[in-house]
All heavy atoms as a GROMACS GRO file, in nm:
protein
  585
    1MET      N    1   0.087  -0.117   0.001
    1MET     CA    2   0.004   0.001  -0.001
    1MET      C    3   0.090   0.123  -0.002
    1MET      O    4   0.192   0.134   0.065
    1MET     CB    5  -0.087   0.000   0.121
    1MET     CG    6  -0.186   0.113   0.123
    1MET     SD    7  -0.311   0.111   0.255
    1MET     CE    8  -0.207   0.088   0.400
    2ILE      N    9   0.050   0.221  -0.072
    2ILE     CA   10   0.117   0.348  -0.079
    2ILE      C   11   0.026   0.461  -0.036
    2ILE      O   12  -0.101   0.464  -0.073
    2ILE     CB   13   0.157   0.378  -0.225
    2ILE    CG1   14   0.249   0.265  -0.276
    2ILE    CG2   15   0.228   0.516  -0.243
    2ILE    CD1   16   0.278   0.276  -0.430
    3GLY      N   17   0.072   0.549   0.052
    3GLY     CA   18  -0.008   0.656   0.106
    3GLY      C   19   0.050   0.738   0.215
    3GLY      O   20   0.173   0.715   0.245
    4ARG      N   21  -0.011   0.833   0.261
    4ARG     CA   22   0.041   0.928   0.361
    4ARG      C   23   0.046   0.859   0.502
    4ARG      O   24   0.118   0.910   0.595
    4ARG     CB   25  -0.036   1.052   0.360
    4ARG     CG   26   0.028   1.175   0.425
    4ARG     CD   27  -0.046   1.299   0.409
    4ARG     NE   28  -0.173   1.298   0.492
    4ARG     CZ   29  -0.289   1.321   0.444
    4ARG    NH1   30  -0.309   1.337   0.318
    4ARG    NH2   31  -0.398   1.311   0.518
    5SER      N   32  -0.030   0.759   0.523
    5SER     CA   33  -0.038   0.694   0.654
    5SER      C   34   0.098   0.635   0.692
    5SER      O   35   0.174   0.584   0.607
    5SER     CB   36  -0.135   0.574   0.648
    5SER     OG   37  -0.130   0.498   0.761
    6LYS      N   38   0.128   0.644   0.816
    6LYS     CA   39   0.258   0.593   0.869
    6LYS      C   40   0.258   0.436   0.856
    6LYS      O   41   0.362   0.371   0.865
    6LYS     CB   42   0.287   0.631   1.011
    6LYS     CG   43   0.184   0.576   1.110
    6LYS     CD   44   0.217   0.625   1.243
    6LYS     CE   45   0.112   0.570   1.347
    6LYS     NZ   46   0.135   0.612   1.479
    7ASP      N   47   0.143   0.368   0.843
    7ASP     CA   48   0.131   0.232   0.831
    7ASP      C   49   0.145   0.177   0.684
    7ASP      O   50   0.140   0.059   0.665
    7ASP     CB   51  -0.011   0.182   0.885
    7ASP     CG   52  -0.016   0.215   1.037
    7ASP    OD1   53   0.088   0.199   1.109
    7ASP    OD2   54  -0.127   0.244   1.082
    8ALA      N   55   0.149   0.271   0.591
    8ALA     CA   56   0.164   0.235   0.455
    8ALA      C   57   0.305   0.158   0.430
    8ALA      O   58   0.404   0.201   0.493
    8ALA     CB   59   0.156   0.352   0.364
    9GLY      N   60   0.305   0.063   0.343
    9GLY     CA   61   0.431   0.002   0.308
    9GLY      C   62   0.524   0.105   0.244
    9GLY      O   63   0.649   0.094   0.261
   10VAL      N   64   0.470   0.191   0.163
   10VAL     CA   65   0.546   0.297   0.108
   10VAL      C   66   0.491   0.427   0.145
   10VAL      O   67   0.388   0.472   0.084
   10VAL     CB   68   0.552   0.292  -0.053
   10VAL    CG1   69   0.627   0.404  -0.114
   10VAL    CG2   70   0.609   0.150  -0.095
   11PRO      N   71   0.534   0.493   0.260
   11PRO     CA   72   0.475   0.614   0.301
   11PRO      C   73   0.524   0.739   0.215
   11PRO      O   74   0.645   0.745   0.197
   11PRO     CB   75   0.518   0.624   0.445
   11PRO     CG   76   0.642   0.549   0.452
   11PRO     CD   77   0.635   0.442   0.345
   12LEU      N   78   0.436   0.820   0.176
   12LEU     CA   79   0.467   0.950   0.108
   12LEU      C   80   0.416   1.066   0.191
   12LEU      O   81   0.296   1.076   0.211
   12LEU     CB   82   0.408   0.948  -0.037
   12LEU     CG   83   0.456   0.845  -0.130
   12LEU    CD1   84   0.382   0.849  -0.256
   12LEU    CD2   85   0.604   0.850  -0.149
   13LEU      N   86   0.510   1.140   0.238
   13LEU     CA   87   0.470   1.253   0.327
   13LEU      C   88   0.439   1.376   0.251
   13LEU      O   89   0.520   1.473   0.248
   13LEU     CB   90   0.577   1.271   0.442
   13LEU     CG   91   0.618   1.150   0.520
   13LEU    CD1   92   0.738   1.177   0.610
   13LEU    CD2   93   0.491   1.097   0.589
   14SER      N   94   0.323   1.380   0.191
   14SER     CA   95   0.284   1.500   0.112
   14SER      C   96   0.132   1.521   0.136
   14SER      O   97   0.054   1.417   0.138
   14SER     CB   98   0.308   1.477  -0.042
   14SER     OG   99   0.245   1.570  -0.117
   15ARG      N  100   0.089   1.642   0.140
   15ARG     CA  101  -0.052   1.669   0.159
   15ARG      C  102  -0.136   1.634   0.024
   15ARG      O  103  -0.256   1.628   0.030
   15ARG     CB  104  -0.076   1.818   0.192
   15ARG     CG  105  -0.010   1.856   0.324
   15ARG     CD  106  -0.051   1.785   0.440
   15ARG     NE  107  -0.187   1.820   0.481
   15ARG     CZ  108  -0.261   1.746   0.571
   15ARG    NH1  109  -0.212   1.640   0.625
   15ARG    NH2  110  -0.378   1.781   0.606
   16LYS      N  111  -0.064   1.614  -0.081
   16LYS     CA  112  -0.129   1.582  -0.205
   16LYS      C  113  -0.156   1.434  -0.222
   16LYS      O  114  -0.215   1.389  -0.320
   16LYS     CB  115  -0.049   1.631  -0.325
   16LYS     CG  116  -0.028   1.782  -0.341
   16LYS     CD  117   0.058   1.812  -0.457
   16LYS     CE  118   0.068   1.971  -0.468
   16LYS     NZ  119   0.150   2.004  -0.580
   17VAL      N  120  -0.114   1.355  -0.119
   17VAL     CA  121  -0.134   1.208  -0.122
   17VAL      C  122  -0.233   1.174  -0.019
   17VAL      O  123  -0.226   1.231   0.097
   17VAL     CB  124   0.006   1.143  -0.084
   17VAL    CG1  125  -0.011   0.995  -0.079
   17VAL    CG2  126   0.108   1.180  -0.196
   18SER      N  127  -0.323   1.093  -0.050
   18SER     CA  128  -0.431   1.044   0.046
   18SER      C  129  -0.363   0.949   0.150
   18SER      O  130  -0.259   0.896   0.122
   18SER     CB  131  -0.541   0.968  -0.026
   18SER     OG  132  -0.611   1.051  -0.110
   19ARG      N  133  -0.428   0.939   0.261
   19ARG     CA  134  -0.378   0.849   0.370
   19ARG      C  135  -0.357   0.709   0.314
   19ARG      O  136  -0.258   0.639   0.340
   19ARG     CB  137  -0.469   0.844   0.491
   19ARG     CG  138  -0.456   0.971   0.574
   19ARG     CD  139  -0.547   0.962   0.695
   19ARG     NE  140  -0.591   0.839   0.757
   19ARG     CZ  141  -0.518   0.760   0.823
   19ARG    NH1  142  -0.392   0.778   0.846
   19ARG    NH2  143  -0.568   0.646   0.880
   20VAL      N  144  -0.458   0.664   0.238
   20VAL     CA  145  -0.450   0.531   0.168
   20VAL      C  146  -0.473   0.563   0.023
   20VAL      O  147  -0.589   0.574  -0.022
   20VAL     CB  148  -0.558   0.437   0.224
   20VAL    CG1  149  -0.551   0.306   0.155
   20VAL    CG2  150  -0.542   0.424   0.374
   21GLN      N  151  -0.365   0.580  -0.054
   21GLN     CA  152  -0.372   0.629  -0.193
   21GLN      C  153  -0.401   0.510  -0.291
   21GLN      O  154  -0.496   0.509  -0.369
   21GLN     CB  155  -0.241   0.692  -0.233
   21GLN     CG  156  -0.234   0.744  -0.370
   21GLN     CD  157  -0.293   0.877  -0.393
   21GLN    OE1  158  -0.310   0.955  -0.303
   21GLN    NE2  159  -0.337   0.908  -0.518
   22CYS      N  160  -0.310   0.408  -0.291
   22CYS     CA  161  -0.325   0.303  -0.387
   22CYS      C  162  -0.245   0.173  -0.334
   22CYS      O  163  -0.181   0.185  -0.234
   22CYS     CB  164  -0.266   0.346  -0.524
   22CYS     SG  165  -0.098   0.389  -0.520
   23LEU      N  166  -0.255   0.070  -0.407
   23LEU     CA  167  -0.176  -0.044  -0.374
   23LEU      C  168  -0.136  -0.111  -0.504
   23LEU      O  169  -0.199  -0.096  -0.605
   23LEU     CB  170  -0.251  -0.139  -0.284
   23LEU     CG  171  -0.382  -0.214  -0.337
   23LEU    CD1  172  -0.339  -0.330  -0.409
   23LEU    CD2  173  -0.463  -0.241  -0.212
   24ILE      N  174  -0.022  -0.186  -0.493
   24ILE     CA  175   0.026  -0.263  -0.608
   24ILE      C  176   0.012  -0.412  -0.560
   24ILE      O  177   0.062  -0.442  -0.449
   24ILE     CB  178   0.163  -0.228  -0.641
   24ILE    CG1  179   0.175  -0.085  -0.698
   24ILE    CG2  180   0.228  -0.325  -0.747
   24ILE    CD1  181   0.309  -0.028  -0.721
   25ALA      N  182  -0.052  -0.497  -0.642
   25ALA     CA  183  -0.075  -0.636  -0.605
   25ALA      C  184  -0.021  -0.727  -0.711
   25ALA      O  185  -0.047  -0.698  -0.831
   25ALA     CB  186  -0.224  -0.656  -0.577
   26LEU      N  187   0.032  -0.838  -0.661
   26LEU     CA  188   0.063  -0.950  -0.758
   26LEU      C  189  -0.052  -1.033  -0.782
   26LEU      O  190  -0.113  -1.080  -0.688
   26LEU     CB  191   0.186  -1.031  -0.693
   26LEU     CG  192   0.233  -1.151  -0.769
   26LEU    CD1  193   0.281  -1.120  -0.904
   26LEU    CD2  194   0.333  -1.229  -0.682
   27GLN      N  195  -0.079  -1.064  -0.904
   27GLN     CA  196  -0.195  -1.140  -0.945
   27GLN      C  197  -0.149  -1.285  -0.957
   27GLN      O  198  -0.032  -1.319  -0.977
   27GLN     CB  199  -0.254  -1.093  -1.077
   27GLN     CG  200  -0.303  -0.952  -1.072
   27GLN     CD  201  -0.415  -0.933  -0.974
   27GLN    OE1  202  -0.524  -0.978  -0.997
   27GLN    NE2  203  -0.391  -0.873  -0.858
   28ARG      N  204  -0.246  -1.381  -0.956
   28ARG     CA  205  -0.210  -1.529  -0.975
   28ARG      C  206  -0.136  -1.552  -1.099
   28ARG      O  207  -0.057  -1.653  -1.102
   28ARG     CB  208  -0.336  -1.604  -0.964
   28ARG     CG  209  -0.402  -1.601  -0.820
   28ARG     CD  210  -0.518  -1.697  -0.819
   28ARG     NE  211  -0.576  -1.676  -0.683
   28ARG     CZ  212  -0.658  -1.764  -0.630
   28ARG    NH1  213  -0.693  -1.872  -0.694
   28ARG    NH2  214  -0.704  -1.748  -0.509
   29ASP      N  215  -0.173  -1.481  -1.202
   29ASP     CA  216  -0.099  -1.511  -1.330
   29ASP      C  217   0.035  -1.448  -1.339
   29ASP      O  218   0.107  -1.455  -1.447
   29ASP     CB  219  -0.190  -1.457  -1.444
   29ASP     CG  220  -0.207  -1.309  -1.451
   29ASP    OD1  221  -0.147  -1.233  -1.367
   29ASP    OD2  222  -0.272  -1.256  -1.540
   30GLY      N  223   0.091  -1.383  -1.236
   30GLY     CA  224   0.221  -1.330  -1.233
   30GLY      C  225   0.225  -1.187  -1.270
   30GLY      O  226   0.335  -1.119  -1.260
   31SER      N  227   0.113  -1.127  -1.313
   31SER     CA  228   0.114  -0.984  -1.351
   31SER      C  229   0.094  -0.902  -1.221
   31SER      O  230   0.051  -0.948  -1.112
   31SER     CB  231   0.004  -0.952  -1.449
   31SER     OG  232  -0.123  -0.977  -1.394
   32TYR      N  233   0.121  -0.772  -1.231
   32TYR     CA  234   0.094  -0.672  -1.128
   32TYR      C  235  -0.007  -0.574  -1.166
   32TYR      O  236  -0.014  -0.528  -1.276
   32TYR     CB  237   0.230  -0.604  -1.084
   32TYR     CG  238   0.332  -0.688  -1.019
   32TYR    CD1  239   0.416  -0.776  -1.086
   32TYR    CD2  240   0.335  -0.690  -0.877
   32TYR    CE1  241   0.510  -0.853  -1.021
   32TYR    CE2  242   0.430  -0.765  -0.807
   32TYR     CZ  243   0.513  -0.845  -0.884
   32TYR     OH  244   0.602  -0.927  -0.813
   33ILE      N  245  -0.090  -0.538  -1.072
   33ILE     CA  246  -0.184  -0.435  -1.093
   33ILE      C  247  -0.171  -0.320  -0.993
   33ILE      O  248  -0.125  -0.346  -0.880
   33ILE     CB  249  -0.335  -0.484  -1.090
   33ILE    CG1  250  -0.371  -0.540  -0.950
   33ILE    CG2  251  -0.367  -0.577  -1.204
   33ILE    CD1  252  -0.517  -0.561  -0.940
   34LEU      N  253  -0.196  -0.206  -1.035
   34LEU     CA  254  -0.202  -0.085  -0.938
   34LEU      C  255  -0.356  -0.059  -0.925
   34LEU      O  256  -0.423  -0.035  -1.029
   34LEU     CB  257  -0.127   0.031  -0.991
   34LEU     CG  258  -0.124   0.152  -0.901
   34LEU    CD1  259   0.011   0.220  -0.913
   34LEU    CD2  260  -0.235   0.252  -0.925
   35VAL      N  261  -0.399  -0.042  -0.800
   35VAL     CA  262  -0.533  -0.014  -0.776
   35VAL      C  263  -0.547   0.120  -0.702
   35VAL      O  264  -0.483   0.138  -0.587
   35VAL     CB  265  -0.604  -0.124  -0.691
   35VAL    CG1  266  -0.754  -0.087  -0.666
   35VAL    CG2  267  -0.595  -0.257  -0.757
   36ASP      N  268  -0.609   0.220  -0.762
   36ASP     CA  269  -0.637   0.344  -0.684
   36ASP      C  270  -0.749   0.326  -0.591
   36ASP      O  271  -0.856   0.274  -0.625
   36ASP     CB  272  -0.670   0.457  -0.784
   36ASP     CG  273  -0.699   0.593  -0.707
   36ASP    OD1  274  -0.597   0.656  -0.678
   36ASP    OD2  275  -0.808   0.618  -0.679
   37LEU      N  276  -0.722   0.361  -0.459
   37LEU     CA  277  -0.822   0.326  -0.355
   37LEU      C  278  -0.908   0.444  -0.331
   37LEU      O  279  -0.927   0.493  -0.220
   37LEU     CB  280  -0.749   0.281  -0.232
   37LEU     CG  281  -0.659   0.157  -0.248
   37LEU    CD1  282  -0.580   0.132  -0.120
   37LEU    CD2  283  -0.748   0.036  -0.278
   38HIS      N  284  -0.972   0.503  -0.438
   38HIS     CA  285  -1.060   0.613  -0.427
   38HIS      C  286  -0.995   0.737  -0.359
   38HIS      O  287  -1.051   0.801  -0.282
   38HIS     CB  288  -1.194   0.575  -0.359
   38HIS     CG  289  -1.260   0.474  -0.430
   38HIS    ND1  290  -1.342   0.496  -0.537
   38HIS    CD2  291  -1.267   0.335  -0.416
   38HIS    CE1  292  -1.390   0.373  -0.589
   38HIS    NE2  293  -1.344   0.280  -0.510
   39SER      N  294  -0.864   0.757  -0.404
   39SER     CA  295  -0.790   0.865  -0.348
   39SER      C  296  -0.847   1.002  -0.392
   39SER      O  297  -0.925   1.006  -0.491
   39SER     CB  298  -0.641   0.867  -0.392
   39SER     OG  299  -0.640   0.873  -0.531
   40THR      N  300  -0.818   1.107  -0.312
   40THR     CA  301  -0.870   1.238  -0.343
   40THR      C  302  -0.830   1.295  -0.483
   40THR      O  303  -0.910   1.345  -0.556
   40THR     CB  304  -0.831   1.339  -0.234
   40THR    OG1  305  -0.878   1.287  -0.110
   40THR    CG2  306  -0.890   1.474  -0.262
   41ASN      N  307  -0.698   1.284  -0.505
   41ASN     CA  308  -0.643   1.340  -0.628
   41ASN      C  309  -0.609   1.240  -0.738
   41ASN      O  310  -0.558   1.275  -0.844
   41ASN     CB  311  -0.510   1.414  -0.592
   41ASN     CG  312  -0.537   1.539  -0.510
   41ASN    OD1  313  -0.632   1.613  -0.531
   41ASN    ND2  314  -0.460   1.548  -0.404
   42GLY      N  315  -0.641   1.116  -0.710
   42GLY     CA  316  -0.617   1.013  -0.810
   42GLY      C  317  -0.468   0.972  -0.823
   42GLY      O  318  -0.380   1.036  -0.766
   43THR      N  319  -0.447   0.862  -0.894
   43THR     CA  320  -0.320   0.816  -0.920
   43THR      C  321  -0.298   0.805  -1.074
   43THR      O  322  -0.400   0.766  -1.137
   43THR     CB  323  -0.297   0.671  -0.861
   43THR    OG1  324  -0.330   0.676  -0.718
   43THR    CG2  325  -0.159   0.612  -0.876
   44ARG      N  326  -0.187   0.838  -1.128
   44ARG     CA  327  -0.163   0.835  -1.268
   44ARG      C  328  -0.068   0.718  -1.303
   44ARG      O  329   0.038   0.700  -1.242
   44ARG     CB  330  -0.112   0.962  -1.321
   44ARG     CG  331  -0.210   1.079  -1.305
   44ARG     CD  332  -0.149   1.206  -1.377
   44ARG     NE  333  -0.248   1.313  -1.358
   44ARG     CZ  334  -0.354   1.334  -1.440
   44ARG    NH1  335  -0.360   1.257  -1.554
   44ARG    NH2  336  -0.431   1.425  -1.428
   45VAL      N  337  -0.101   0.650  -1.411
   45VAL     CA  338  -0.009   0.547  -1.472
   45VAL      C  339  -0.003   0.589  -1.620
   45VAL      O  340  -0.096   0.595  -1.692
   45VAL     CB  341  -0.073   0.404  -1.461
   45VAL    CG1  342   0.020   0.310  -1.538
   45VAL    CG2  343  -0.084   0.367  -1.316
   46ASN      N  344   0.125   0.629  -1.662
   46ASN     CA  345   0.155   0.673  -1.795
   46ASN      C  346   0.054   0.794  -1.832
   46ASN      O  347  -0.001   0.789  -1.938
   46ASN     CB  348   0.144   0.562  -1.892
   46ASN     CG  349   0.248   0.453  -1.868
   46ASN    OD1  350   0.358   0.479  -1.828
   46ASN    ND2  351   0.208   0.330  -1.888
   47ASP      N  352   0.040   0.877  -1.741
   47ASP     CA  353  -0.043   1.005  -1.760
   47ASP      C  354  -0.193   0.972  -1.761
   47ASP      O  355  -0.271   1.064  -1.779
   47ASP     CB  356   0.006   1.080  -1.888
   47ASP     CG  357   0.142   1.136  -1.876
   47ASP    OD1  358   0.185   1.172  -1.760
   47ASP    OD2  359   0.213   1.127  -1.975
   48ARG      N  360  -0.231   0.851  -1.741
   48ARG     CA  361  -0.373   0.816  -1.735
   48ARG      C  362  -0.415   0.819  -1.593
   48ARG      O  363  -0.365   0.760  -1.511
   48ARG     CB  364  -0.400   0.679  -1.795
   48ARG     CG  365  -0.552   0.650  -1.819
   48ARG     CD  366  -0.569   0.507  -1.865
   48ARG     NE  367  -0.580   0.425  -1.748
   48ARG     CZ  368  -0.612   0.299  -1.750
   48ARG    NH1  369  -0.625   0.238  -1.862
   48ARG    NH2  370  -0.610   0.228  -1.639
   49LEU      N  371  -0.523   0.907  -1.570
   49LEU     CA  372  -0.575   0.921  -1.435
   49LEU      C  373  -0.669   0.814  -1.391
   49LEU      O  374  -0.758   0.768  -1.466
   49LEU     CB  375  -0.650   1.050  -1.421
   49LEU     CG  376  -0.707   1.095  -1.285
   49LEU    CD1  377  -0.596   1.104  -1.182
   49LEU    CD2  378  -0.792   1.212  -1.300
   50LEU      N  379  -0.625   0.746  -1.276
   50LEU     CA  380  -0.716   0.645  -1.218
   50LEU      C  381  -0.778   0.694  -1.095
   50LEU      O  382  -0.719   0.744  -1.008
   50LEU     CB  383  -0.625   0.522  -1.179
   50LEU     CG  384  -0.530   0.458  -1.280
   50LEU    CD1  385  -0.448   0.353  -1.214
   50LEU    CD2  386  -0.605   0.411  -1.393
   51LEU      N  387  -0.913   0.694  -1.098
   51LEU     CA  388  -0.991   0.734  -0.978
   51LEU      C  389  -1.074   0.613  -0.940
   51LEU      O  390  -1.178   0.587  -1.002
   51LEU     CB  391  -1.078   0.850  -1.010
   51LEU     CG  392  -1.003   0.984  -1.029
   51LEU    CD1  393  -1.095   1.091  -1.081
   51LEU    CD2  394  -0.942   1.032  -0.892
   52GLY      N  395  -1.026   0.532  -0.838
   52GLY     CA  396  -1.102   0.421  -0.795
   52GLY      C  397  -1.096   0.309  -0.901
   52GLY      O  398  -1.178   0.217  -0.904
   53LYS      N  399  -1.001   0.310  -0.995
   53LYS     CA  400  -0.981   0.208  -1.095
   53LYS      C  401  -0.852   0.138  -1.082
   53LYS      O  402  -0.769   0.178  -1.000
   53LYS     CB  403  -0.994   0.269  -1.233
   53LYS     CG  404  -1.135   0.330  -1.257
   53LYS     CD  405  -1.141   0.389  -1.395
   53LYS     CE  406  -1.278   0.455  -1.418
   53LYS     NZ  407  -1.286   0.518  -1.540
   54GLU      N  408  -0.825   0.039  -1.167
   54GLU     CA  409  -0.702  -0.029  -1.161
   54GLU      C  410  -0.639  -0.034  -1.302
   54GLU      O  411  -0.705  -0.014  -1.401
   54GLU     CB  412  -0.718  -0.179  -1.109
   54GLU     CG  413  -0.804  -0.261  -1.195
   54GLU     CD  414  -0.830  -0.395  -1.135
   54GLU    OE1  415  -0.868  -0.402  -1.017
   54GLU    OE2  416  -0.813  -0.497  -1.204
   55ALA      N  417  -0.504  -0.064  -1.304
   55ALA     CA  418  -0.428  -0.072  -1.433
   55ALA      C  419  -0.329  -0.181  -1.415
   55ALA      O  420  -0.265  -0.198  -1.314
   55ALA     CB  421  -0.360   0.059  -1.462
   56VAL      N  422  -0.318  -0.264  -1.516
   56VAL     CA  423  -0.214  -0.373  -1.521
   56VAL      C  424  -0.085  -0.300  -1.550
   56VAL      O  425  -0.073  -0.218  -1.646
   56VAL     CB  426  -0.246  -0.475  -1.632
   56VAL    CG1  427  -0.136  -0.575  -1.641
   56VAL    CG2  428  -0.377  -0.540  -1.604
   57LEU      N  429   0.022  -0.326  -1.467
   57LEU     CA  430   0.146  -0.259  -1.476
   57LEU      C  431   0.237  -0.337  -1.576
   57LEU      O  432   0.244  -0.461  -1.561
   57LEU     CB  433   0.212  -0.250  -1.346
   57LEU     CG  434   0.140  -0.142  -1.248
   57LEU    CD1  435   0.208  -0.153  -1.110
   57LEU    CD2  436   0.136  -0.007  -1.308
   58GLN      N  437   0.309  -0.267  -1.658
   58GLN     CA  438   0.411  -0.323  -1.734
   58GLN      C  439   0.548  -0.260  -1.694
   58GLN      O  440   0.546  -0.149  -1.639
   58GLN     CB  441   0.391  -0.279  -1.887
   58GLN     CG  442   0.254  -0.326  -1.937
   58GLN     CD  443   0.232  -0.473  -1.943
   58GLN    OE1  444   0.328  -0.548  -1.970
   58GLN    NE2  445   0.119  -0.520  -1.907
   59VAL      N  446   0.651  -0.327  -1.725
   59VAL     CA  447   0.790  -0.280  -1.679
   59VAL      C  448   0.809  -0.144  -1.753
   59VAL      O  449   0.770  -0.121  -1.868
   59VAL     CB  450   0.900  -0.377  -1.729
   59VAL    CG1  451   1.034  -0.318  -1.707
   59VAL    CG2  452   0.884  -0.508  -1.653
   60TYR      N  453   0.859  -0.050  -1.673
   60TYR     CA  454   0.891   0.092  -1.716
   60TYR      C  455   0.761   0.181  -1.722
   60TYR      O  456   0.776   0.294  -1.772
   60TYR     CB  457   0.969   0.097  -1.844
   60TYR     CG  458   1.102   0.027  -1.829
   60TYR    CD1  459   1.130  -0.084  -1.911
   60TYR    CD2  460   1.191   0.074  -1.732
   60TYR    CE1  461   1.251  -0.143  -1.902
   60TYR    CE2  462   1.315   0.008  -1.725
   60TYR     CZ  463   1.348  -0.102  -1.799
   60TYR     OH  464   1.467  -0.166  -1.793
   61ASP      N  465   0.649   0.134  -1.673
   61ASP     CA  466   0.532   0.223  -1.663
   61ASP      C  467   0.568   0.332  -1.563
   61ASP      O  468   0.642   0.313  -1.467
   61ASP     CB  469   0.406   0.149  -1.618
   61ASP     CG  470   0.338   0.078  -1.727
   61ASP    OD1  471   0.368   0.098  -1.843
   61ASP    OD2  472   0.246  -0.001  -1.688
   62ARG      N  473   0.520   0.456  -1.593
   62ARG     CA  474   0.536   0.574  -1.502
   62ARG      C  475   0.415   0.580  -1.413
   62ARG      O  476   0.309   0.589  -1.455
   62ARG     CB  477   0.557   0.695  -1.584
   62ARG     CG  478   0.687   0.698  -1.672
   62ARG     CD  479   0.694   0.812  -1.763
   62ARG     NE  480   0.604   0.790  -1.871
   62ARG     CZ  481   0.508   0.866  -1.906
   62ARG    NH1  482   0.476   0.978  -1.852
   62ARG    NH2  483   0.424   0.831  -2.014
   63ILE      N  484   0.446   0.589  -1.285
   63ILE     CA  485   0.342   0.611  -1.183
   63ILE      C  486   0.367   0.743  -1.111
   63ILE      O  487   0.469   0.776  -1.067
   63ILE     CB  488   0.354   0.492  -1.074
   63ILE    CG1  489   0.337   0.356  -1.136
   63ILE    CG2  490   0.242   0.516  -0.966
   63ILE    CD1  491   0.374   0.239  -1.054
   64ALA      N  492   0.252   0.827  -1.112
   64ALA     CA  493   0.260   0.955  -1.045
   64ALA      C  494   0.156   0.959  -0.929
   64ALA      O  495   0.042   0.923  -0.948
   64ALA     CB  496   0.230   1.065  -1.141
   65ILE      N  497   0.206   0.991  -0.810
   65ILE     CA  498   0.119   1.002  -0.697
   65ILE      C  499   0.161   1.136  -0.625
   65ILE      O  500   0.269   1.148  -0.574
   65ILE     CB  501   0.149   0.887  -0.597
   65ILE    CG1  502   0.129   0.753  -0.663
   65ILE    CG2  503   0.066   0.896  -0.468
   65ILE    CD1  504   0.175   0.634  -0.591
   66GLY      N  505   0.071   1.229  -0.627
   66GLY     CA  506   0.096   1.361  -0.581
   66GLY      C  507   0.211   1.420  -0.655
   66GLY      O  508   0.219   1.422  -0.776
   67ASP      N  509   0.323   1.464  -0.585
   67ASP     CA  510   0.446   1.512  -0.650
   67ASP      C  511   0.549   1.412  -0.674
   67ASP      O  512   0.643   1.439  -0.745
   67ASP     CB  513   0.503   1.624  -0.563
   67ASP     CG  514   0.423   1.746  -0.554
   67ASP    OD1  515   0.347   1.779  -0.649
   67ASP    OD2  516   0.425   1.819  -0.447
   68ALA      N  517   0.520   1.287  -0.635
   68ALA     CA  518   0.617   1.180  -0.643
   68ALA      C  519   0.597   1.104  -0.780
   68ALA      O  520   0.482   1.084  -0.819
   68ALA     CB  521   0.606   1.082  -0.530
   69GLN      N  522   0.704   1.063  -0.846
   69GLN     CA  523   0.694   0.988  -0.962
   69GLN      C  524   0.792   0.868  -0.949
   69GLN      O  525   0.899   0.875  -0.899
   69GLN     CB  526   0.742   1.069  -1.083
   69GLN     CG  527   0.647   1.191  -1.106
   69GLN     CD  528   0.672   1.258  -1.236
   69GLN    OE1  529   0.733   1.212  -1.329
   69GLN    NE2  530   0.620   1.378  -1.248
   70PHE      N  531   0.737   0.755  -1.003
   70PHE     CA  532   0.813   0.628  -0.999
   70PHE      C  533   0.808   0.566  -1.125
   70PHE      O  534   0.722   0.580  -1.208
   70PHE     CB  535   0.740   0.534  -0.898
   70PHE     CG  536   0.722   0.585  -0.758
   70PHE    CD1  537   0.608   0.657  -0.723
   70PHE    CD2  538   0.820   0.572  -0.666
   70PHE    CE1  539   0.587   0.704  -0.600
   70PHE    CE2  540   0.807   0.626  -0.540
   70PHE     CZ  541   0.693   0.689  -0.508
   71ILE      N  542   0.902   0.473  -1.151
   71ILE     CA  543   0.914   0.383  -1.271
   71ILE      C  544   0.894   0.243  -1.213
   71ILE      O  545   0.962   0.203  -1.128
   71ILE     CB  546   1.040   0.395  -1.347
   71ILE    CG1  547   1.067   0.542  -1.394
   71ILE    CG2  548   1.047   0.299  -1.461
   71ILE    CD1  549   0.967   0.588  -1.507
   72PHE      N  550   0.792   0.172  -1.266
   72PHE     CA  551   0.769   0.032  -1.230
   72PHE      C  552   0.872  -0.052  -1.295
   72PHE      O  553   0.882  -0.057  -1.418
   72PHE     CB  554   0.626  -0.010  -1.265
   72PHE     CG  555   0.598  -0.146  -1.216
   72PHE    CD1  556   0.575  -0.184  -1.085
   72PHE    CD2  557   0.595  -0.256  -1.315
   72PHE    CE1  558   0.549  -0.313  -1.051
   72PHE    CE2  559   0.565  -0.387  -1.279
   72PHE     CZ  560   0.543  -0.408  -1.142
   73LYS      N  561   0.945  -0.134  -1.213
   73LYS     CA  562   1.049  -0.222  -1.269
   73LYS      C  563   1.062  -0.336  -1.176
   73LYS      O  564   1.068  -0.323  -1.052
   73LYS     CB  565   1.176  -0.139  -1.276
   73LYS     CG  566   1.295  -0.203  -1.337
   73LYS     CD  567   1.403  -0.104  -1.356
   73LYS     CE  568   1.538  -0.172  -1.358
   73LYS     NZ  569   1.644  -0.072  -1.374
   74MET      N  570   1.071  -0.454  -1.227
   74MET     CA  571   1.092  -0.572  -1.154
   74MET      C  572   1.236  -0.622  -1.168
   74MET      O  573   1.289  -0.616  -1.276
   74MET     CB  574   0.991  -0.685  -1.204
   74MET     CG  575   0.854  -0.653  -1.173
   74MET     SD  576   0.813  -0.626  -1.005
   74MET     CE  577   0.873  -0.774  -0.923
   75LEU      N  578   1.295  -0.663  -1.064
   75LEU     CA  579   1.434  -0.716  -1.065
   75LEU      C  580   1.434  -0.864  -1.091
   75LEU      O  581   1.358  -0.932  -1.046
   75LEU     CB  582   1.506  -0.678  -0.935
   75LEU     CG  583   1.512  -0.531  -0.905
   75LEU    CD1  584   1.571  -0.504  -0.769
   75LEU    CD2  585   1.586  -0.462  -1.016
   0.00000   0.00000   0.00000
């Protein structure tokens, strides 16, 4: 889980981030999805705004949460 909450696995200390913003989950088929948890400002994947929706993640997808930006990459 990603969010402003101190209990988030990835805490982001920004007022532009919801306490519980989104989560990234491994699916049974080995793919990963990002689920926006009805955050106030939404979560972006490759500039596509997710509001309470999910997106299947691909390597090198760009994730934007508040002012933070990430690149999804598996090692």
